[in-house]
Phi, psi and omega in degrees: 000158180290122184298318181297319178296323178296318179296319180294321177298315178299317181298319181291322177296317180297321182288321186266340183071022185204132174291324182294315180291322177299317179297320180297316181292328180273355181057051178216190183265155178296323181294322179292318178300318179299317179294323180295317179294318179298319179296322179294318178297320180294320180294320181279337181076023178221157173272129181262332186226131169275123181249133169230176180291338184252335185203171172221146179222154178282141171286173177301317177295323180295321179295316179294319181292325180300318179299319179291320180296317179300317180297315182296315180296323178294320180293323177295318178297318179297319179298318178295320178294325180298316179298318180296318181292324179297331180275345183284147178286139176301132180203161176104179182276133182239116184262120189234139172244140182207154178291149192293305187296314178299322180295313180299318186282320192230324183285314181302318178293338181276333188299318179303322178295321178297315181295325177291325181287326184235081187292347180262007178255132174251131180260134173239102188255133174242120183253122173195169180257017179273145176282110184263151172270108187300316185288311181297326184260005171076026178273141175279331190202147172224149171259126181230149188233135177123213176258123185281136172283155176299137179200176178275359180283151172274137181234137172234128181286125180268326183193158173289156175241104183262117173287141182231127168265126185208167179204168177288153176304324181295318179297315182293325177297322184279322189250353181091162182259121178293135181257344177213158186305321183295342176296339182296340179298339181261008184243164171273124183240139181264119192250142179269116185282356175279345178288146180299314177254092191300318188261019177244128175250136184265137176221179169235146180275187183299335178265008180082009180274146181299142180219128180245135181237132174281127181238168179210158178187187185257357183223131169236147177205153178264023183217125183294328180296321178297316180294321179299315181296321178296321178296319178299330180272006175082020183285333180170186175277145180232148178242101185225156173299152182296337179292341173283314195246004182304316179295324179291323177293320178295324181279346181084006179279344169231151182235129180283142175227161175059030184297333180286351185248008186271134177292151183234033188254017181242169181201178173251124190235150162260127178237146181206157181298146179292135177212148180302323180229126180284128180298143181304323181293324178289313179302320182298316182289319179298313179297320180297314182291322177296322177291320184292318185261304171070180182292340175233080184296153186299331181287347178264000182277075184258122181292000000 
């Protein structure tokens, strides 16, 4: 007899306490269910059920085996559902959270292509720079940038996040080009006030060890776009991700410095709650963004 069918018959008998009710739920005969349980006991070499004319109860071995059988049957059902979901077309409402500047610059231009590719998916996007709780606030997916803290969320890297220290050619002509991080102490630096340590910039030394430099300047802002514009106007050096300044570096309106000292341990990630099976609509957006940005995003293609 089929072992899996025998296990399912035993599970139904254990759950209902009756061969007749188990047979009804399985849409088969009582005699077949009885033979299936007997075959399972013979294969295992133990009695699983005490039978009397009035009742049946699980043996100690039967109780332990029942828990394992329920788990196995559930995993098989999940596996079958997973295959079905993978074949299903992405559809439904997808609630996404993403940081504002990255969204304006790169995510917003990509979304129309995603919607054209997946016509049965509706996007509900919330843009802010606040750290949201995906589960409590009902988000299916978030885009996060930097170094991820440990969490129960699943994360997939969409692209590297390269920090760039840069300035306008005019600023560098007037104030000189820093050749090592400590030279920044003599420069005007534009600082991001959303950072925990506003006036500290992180680097690595020649051996790859962390190095922190205290910087100062005349402008602080909690928005990277504001700092980028100030850098373009020659106000000072700025430390921003390449997705902010890649186009300016390509155009030559900003010039990168200290590239040999920049840490490379951060990224742009899609994060989502852990689930045994990823919904097709979530998988579709994650795959699309990874394809769109990739390990060498277009903003990093600097000659």
